C-alpha positions as CSV (number, residue, x, y, z in Angstrom):
1,M,68.5,67.5,64.6
2,T,67.4,69.2,67.7
3,G,66.5,67.4,70.8
4,C,67.9,64.0,69.6
5,G,71.7,62.7,70.0
6,R,73.3,59.4,68.7
7,A,75.5,56.8,70.5
8,A,76.2,53.5,69.2
9,I,76.3,51.4,72.1
10,P,79.6,49.5,72.5
11,G,79.3,46.0,71.2
12,R,76.4,47.1,69.3
13,T,73.3,45.6,71.5
14,T,75.7,44.9,74.6
15,Y,75.1,47.3,77.4
16,A,77.4,48.0,80.2
17,G,79.3,45.3,81.6
18,D,78.3,41.9,80.4
19,M,74.8,42.5,80.5
20,D,73.4,42.0,76.9
21,L,70.3,44.0,75.9
22,K,68.1,40.8,75.2
23,D,69.1,39.5,78.7
24,I,67.3,42.8,80.6
25,T,63.9,41.7,82.2
26,L,60.7,43.6,82.1
27,T,57.6,42.9,83.3
28,T,54.5,43.6,81.7
29,I,51.8,46.0,83.0
30,D,49.8,42.2,83.3
31,G,52.5,41.1,85.6
32,E,54.0,38.7,82.9
33,E,57.7,38.3,82.7
34,T,59.7,39.1,79.5
35,T,63.1,40.3,78.2
36,F,63.9,43.0,76.2
37,G,65.4,40.0,73.5
38,E,61.5,39.8,72.6
39,Y,61.9,43.2,70.6
40,A,65.4,42.0,68.7
41,G,65.4,43.0,65.3
42,K,63.0,45.9,65.9
43,A,63.1,49.7,66.2
44,V,62.1,50.1,69.6
45,M,60.9,53.6,71.6
46,V,61.4,53.4,75.3
47,V,59.5,56.0,77.0
48,N,58.9,56.8,80.4
49,V,55.0,57.7,80.8
50,A,52.9,59.2,83.3
51,S,48.9,59.7,83.2
52,K,49.0,63.2,85.1
53,C,51.4,65.2,83.5
54,G,51.3,68.1,81.2
55,N,53.1,65.8,78.6
56,T,50.4,63.0,79.1
57,P,48.7,63.6,75.5
58,Q,52.0,62.5,73.9
59,Y,50.5,59.2,74.4
60,A,48.1,59.9,70.9
61,G,51.2,60.6,69.2
62,L,52.8,57.4,70.3
63,E,50.1,55.5,69.5
64,K,50.3,56.9,66.3
65,L,53.5,56.4,65.7
66,Y,53.0,52.8,66.5
67,E,50.5,52.4,64.0
68,Q,52.0,54.1,61.4
69,F,55.1,51.8,61.4
70,G,54.3,49.3,63.2
71,E,54.0,46.9,60.3
72,R,57.4,47.9,59.5
73,G,59.3,46.8,62.7
74,F,58.7,49.4,65.3
75,T,57.4,49.6,68.3
76,V,56.9,51.7,71.6
77,L,57.5,50.5,74.9
78,G,55.8,52.6,77.6
79,F,57.0,52.5,80.9
80,P,55.2,54.1,83.8
81,C,56.9,56.4,86.4
82,N,55.8,58.0,89.5
83,Q,58.8,59.8,90.0
84,F,58.1,63.0,88.8
85,M,55.6,64.9,91.1
86,F,54.1,61.6,91.6
87,Q,52.2,61.6,88.1
88,E,51.9,58.2,88.1
89,P,49.8,57.2,91.2
90,G,47.4,54.6,90.2
91,S,47.8,50.8,90.2
92,A,48.8,49.1,86.6
93,A,45.1,48.3,86.5
94,D,44.2,51.7,86.7
95,I,47.1,52.8,84.6
96,Q,46.3,50.4,81.7
97,E,42.8,51.7,81.7
98,F,43.1,54.7,81.3
99,C,45.5,54.6,78.6
100,S,43.7,52.4,76.3
101,T,40.4,53.9,77.1
102,T,41.3,57.8,77.4
103,Y,44.2,57.5,74.6
104,G,43.6,54.2,72.6
105,V,47.0,53.0,73.7
106,T,47.6,49.4,71.8
107,F,51.5,49.5,72.4
108,P,53.1,47.4,75.1
109,M,53.0,48.9,78.5
110,F,55.0,47.6,81.5
111,D,55.1,47.7,85.3
112,K,56.0,50.9,86.9
113,V,59.6,51.6,86.7
114,H,62.0,53.8,88.3
115,V,64.3,55.7,85.3
116,N,66.6,57.5,88.1
117,G,68.1,56.9,91.2
118,R,69.7,53.5,93.0
119,H,67.1,51.6,92.2
120,R,66.4,52.7,88.2
121,H,65.8,49.9,86.3
122,P,68.5,48.2,84.1
123,L,67.1,49.5,81.0
124,Y,67.2,52.7,82.1
125,E,70.6,52.5,84.2
126,Q,72.2,52.0,80.4
127,L,69.5,54.6,78.3
128,T,70.7,57.3,80.4
129,A,74.5,56.9,79.4
130,V,73.4,58.1,76.0
131,K,73.7,61.8,75.6
132,D,70.9,64.0,73.9
133,A,71.8,66.6,71.1
134,Q,73.5,68.9,73.2
135,G,75.6,66.2,74.7
136,A,74.2,65.5,77.6
137,A,73.8,62.7,79.2
138,G,72.5,61.2,82.9
139,K,68.9,61.6,84.5
140,V,65.6,61.7,82.7
141,E,64.6,64.9,82.8
142,W,61.0,64.4,83.0
143,N,58.1,62.2,82.3
144,F,57.6,61.4,78.3
145,E,61.8,61.3,77.8
146,K,61.9,59.1,75.0
147,F,64.8,56.6,73.6
148,L,65.2,55.1,70.0
149,I,66.9,52.0,69.8
150,S,67.8,50.7,66.0
151,P,68.0,47.0,65.6
152,D,72.0,47.3,65.2
153,G,71.8,48.7,69.3
154,T,72.3,52.4,67.8
155,V,70.3,54.7,70.7
156,Q,68.9,58.5,70.2
157,R,67.7,60.4,72.9
158,F,64.7,62.7,72.6
159,R,64.2,65.0,75.7
160,P,60.5,65.1,77.0
161,G,59.5,68.6,74.8
162,V,59.9,66.7,71.9
163,Q,56.8,65.7,70.4
164,P,56.1,62.1,68.9
165,D,55.1,63.5,65.4
166,A,58.7,65.9,65.5
167,P,60.3,66.0,61.9
168,E,63.5,64.7,63.9
169,I,61.8,61.5,65.5
170,L,59.7,60.5,62.3
171,E,63.2,60.9,60.4
172,A,64.9,58.8,63.2
173,I,62.4,56.1,63.1
174,E,62.8,55.9,59.4
175,K,66.4,55.1,59.2
176,A,66.0,53.1,62.2
177,L,63.2,50.5,60.5
178,P,64.9,47.6,60.0
179,A,65.9,46.5,56.3
180,V,62.8,44.7,54.7
């Protein structure tokens, strides 16, 4: 499968150290605090997003995935990031308005995060340890890198150039959906 790698995170949903996936704190784009545990039992696609990037049209494909698979236990979580050539300069309100009016985004969006470097968000600290299909782990390459987390804690990594409607993503989502 091009563009993705599969790696089970030790202890299923347990990440490095003693941090459990469900305990990772998240802040919604509206400023509300929650945890990743809110999405337990779902197939979750975590994506670092930006409004002024050549990949920004991927918002439409991500929204389509959310609509197509949402009722079957799938969600997309968008994490704005301004680390790549300052392509997400706006405030939370600006980002929210842009996403909803330009791409009709209804999937959950979160506060701006760092996906690389020493201020990397704890979620990305764990996800960047996952290897892609070519065996490379480490830093997020660019905006719209995707991580598909199955309910059992298995993670697949899709680099930014892999479109949301790529066959390998659709196949991975189908396999990751929770049993009904």
